[in-house]
Each structure stands twice: as C-alpha cells, then as structure tokens.
N, C-alpha and C positions, 0 to 999 in steps of 0.2 A: 556421531551425528553430523550431518552436513553443515550445520550452523557453527560448528566449533571455530572455524577460521574467520568468522565474521563478528566475534566478540571475545571478551575476556572476563574472567571473574576474579575479584579480589575482595577478601573479607566478606564474602557473601553477596557482594554487589556486582552488577553487570555494567560494563562500560564498552563503548564502541568507538574506535578511532575513525577519523575522517576517511582514511584509506579503506578500512574494512567496510564502512557504510557505502562508499563509492563502488567498491568491487561487488558488493551484494546487489546494489541497484542495477549494475550493468550485466553481471554474470547470471544472476538468478531471475531478475525481473525484466531485463531488457529495457531498463528505464534510463534514459540519457538526459533527464531533467538537470540543467546546470546547477540547481540548488544542492545537488548531491555530490558535486565535484569538491575535492578536498580544499581547493583554493577559493571556493565561492564565498563572497562577502556575507551572504545570509545562509551559509551552509546548514543543512539539517539532516539528521539520520532518516532514512526512508521509514515511513510508518509501517510498511509491509515487513520490515525487519523486526520491529517491535511485535507485530502480529505473530510472526513466525516464532519468536522467542517465547511468547506466551503459550502457544500451542506445545512447543517442545518441553516447557517447564511444567505446565499444568494439565496437559492433555487436550484432546478434542472432544468437545461436548456437542450434543445434537443441535442445540440452539445457542448461538452466541451473538452478542452485539458489542462492537468495539467503538468507543467514543474517543477520538483523538483530541485532547485538550490543548496541548502546547507542542511546539517543535523542539526536538532534542538536539542539542549541539554535540560536538565531538568530545569524547572523554568524560562525559557526565556520568557520575556514579549513580546507578539506578537500583532502587529496591523494587522487586516484583513481589507484591504482597497479596496473599489470599485471605479473604475475610470470612467471618462465620456464616454469612449468607451465601457464600459461594462466589461472590464477586471478586474481581481482581483489580488492583491498582498498581500503576507504575509511577513511582515518585522519585524525586531526588532527596538528598540528605536534609534539605530545607523544607521538605514537605510539598514542594510544587508538584502538581499532578500533570502527568503527560498523557496517560492513557487510562481509561476506565473500561472494564469488561463485565458485562452481565452474561450469565450462562445458566442453562437448565437442561433437563433431560438426561439421557444416557451419556456415558463418558468412556473414552478409550485412551489407553496409554501406549497402544501398539505403535512402535516407532516407524514401521514401514507405512502404515496407514496414515499417520500424521505427516510424515515426510512427503508422501505422494499428494496428499490434499494440499499441503503448504506450497509445494512447487507448482501445482496446477493453478491454485488461486493467484499466487504471486506473479506468475507468467501472464495471467489474464489482467491483473491489476496494473502491471507495468506498461500496458498498452494504452494508458490514459491519453497520451499524446504521442503522435498525431492521430492514431487510429480511431479513437472514439470522440475526443473533444473537438478536433478540427471540424468534422462535418456538422456537429451540433452547433458550434459557434457560427459557422458559415450560414447555416439555415436561419439562425436568429439575427444575422447581420452584425454580430459583435465579436470582439476578440480581446485578449489581454494586451497589456503594454508590451510591445516587442523588446523594449530595452530592459524591462523588469518583469518578465513573465512570472506570475505568482499563482500557483494552483495548490490549494491546501486540501489535504485529506481530512474530511470532517468525520465520517463514520462509515462503518460497514456492518452487515449482519447476515446471518444465514440460518436456515433450518434444514436439518437432514433427517430423512426417514430411516436411515441405517448408518452404521459406523464400521462396517467390515469390508469396505471397498478399498483395494490397494492400488487401483488405477482408474480413478474417476475421470469422466469427461466434464468439461466446464466450458460454457460458451455464453456470449452475450445474447439476451433474449429481447431486451427493449432498452431504450435510452430516452431521456428527456432533458430539457434545459430550461430553466426559468431565469429571466432577467429581472433583477431587483436593483434598479438604479445602476450604480457603478460596479455592482457585484452580480455574479451569476452562480446558480446552483445546478450542478449536473447530477443526474441520478442514473446509474448504470445497473440494470437488473440482469441477473444471470441465472442459469439453470445448471444443475449437476445431473449426470447420467452414469449408469453402469450397465453394460451389456444391452444398450438400447432402451433402457427403462429410466424414467425420471426418479431420482433419489433425493432431490433437494432443490432449494431455491435460495436466492439471496440478493442483496443489493449493496451498492457502494455510493456514497455521496461525496462529491467534490465541490469546493468553493473556489471560484475564479474571481480574483480581485482586479480592480483597475480597468474595468471594461471600457472599450471605445468602439467606434465604428469599424466594421470589418474591412481590412485592407488586403486585397488579394496578393499584391506584390510583396508586402511585408510578411504575410503568412507563408508565402512560397519560400522566402529566404529562411524563415525559422525552420520549416520542414527540411529544406536542403541542409541546413546546419545540423539538424538532428541526425540525418543519415550520414553526414560527413563524420560526426563524432562517433557514431556507431561503427563505421568502417575503420576508422583510425584505431579505436579500442580493440576491435577484433583482430586487426593486423598486428597489434602489439602484444597480444597474449598468446 
C-alpha cells in the first residue's frame, strides 16, 4: 500500500513521524502549509493522512463523514477503533479523540479503488491554499495573520452512488466563506465523476483563525513563499 512509508505500526498502534507527515503533505497532497514542516513550533500531522489511513484500514463506504477533533503531534501512538454502530474513532492512549468517522451504505476493501479515491481527494484537499482560500478571503476582505497563519481542518464528508470506480474525477463545484468575528469558516463543495457521469458529491469545512483586514502585499508575500517552498522541495527530491 502506498501509505506504508508514511506511518509505522507498533503493538497495534499507528504512529507518524514529523518527517513522514511532512513528506505526505508535500508528495501526495501538494500541501506546503508550514504547520506540517518537521521543525514547526505548532507542528501537526495532516488531517488527510489520518483520512487516508482510515480508508486503508477500514475500507471505503458510500457515505462517510469525518470530524477532526484535535491536531495530532509527531510520534503519537494512535488507536484506530471500530465501534459496534460502524463508527470509527482515532484516539491516543489517554483516550483523547483526534478523529471521529460516521459511515453508512455499501463498503469496498478493493485496494486499487481505495488508493485511487484517496489520491484524488487528497490532491484536491491539498489545494486549500492558495488555490481556494486566497480568492475566498480576498472577496470578503479578510485574511489570516501572516506571522501565524492558522487554517484548521474541521470536517469533510461525501456520498457516492457507486464504489467500483478505479479512476474517479474530482473537482471543486462551489465554495463559500463566512466571517464570524476573528474567525472564518470556508466550505468547499466538490463533485465526483466517472466516464463523464456524476457518481458522488461531498464537501470540506475549514476554520481560519485570527482574521484581519486583507493586505494585498502581505498575501502576495505568503503566496510567493508557498511557491518558493514548493520549488525547493521538488528540486531536492
């Protein structure tokens, strides 16, 4: 499985190093958010890596909703637990909940289908910034703190009409942004296709903290830094 190099298992628990998390963010998601850099002061494992591990371990269901409750640090030993009602929880040894998953409908464990769906979604999800968030914030005249940009993965969910597609298409269909004082909520809605036909739909919710007035020069610097980091990483691998 392509996720093997992005985690390890010991005594039945999964842990993720800072380097593994960072490589997943950049290699698979194209996500250069500095919070996923190994030396980041507030480092956290990408939520999309937890998402991918859940699908790999428990399969892909027709309807799934992921609630991200807390940020995961490096080397945290995680229990991926399936409950009697079909729900899934990701917790640490102290019982702290990091991710809760609701699911229903048909289920597939086909590795090729799951890997294709995972890669397609994660590549879409990794475009949060600057591709989707920048124009949304600009339209509303707000932005995050350029010194401490904090964008938190709140939740995502999807509903599929079929589970036998090995090469789905996935694209953004709509987006919105709501300003709630110093905090903003972005909703990204996407559609899934196969051979030109719609086969599903879903959405992702992000929370942006520390909102302030939009500053074009400051945002341009952040975007330039994003592409500088991207070019430097690609040149090094």
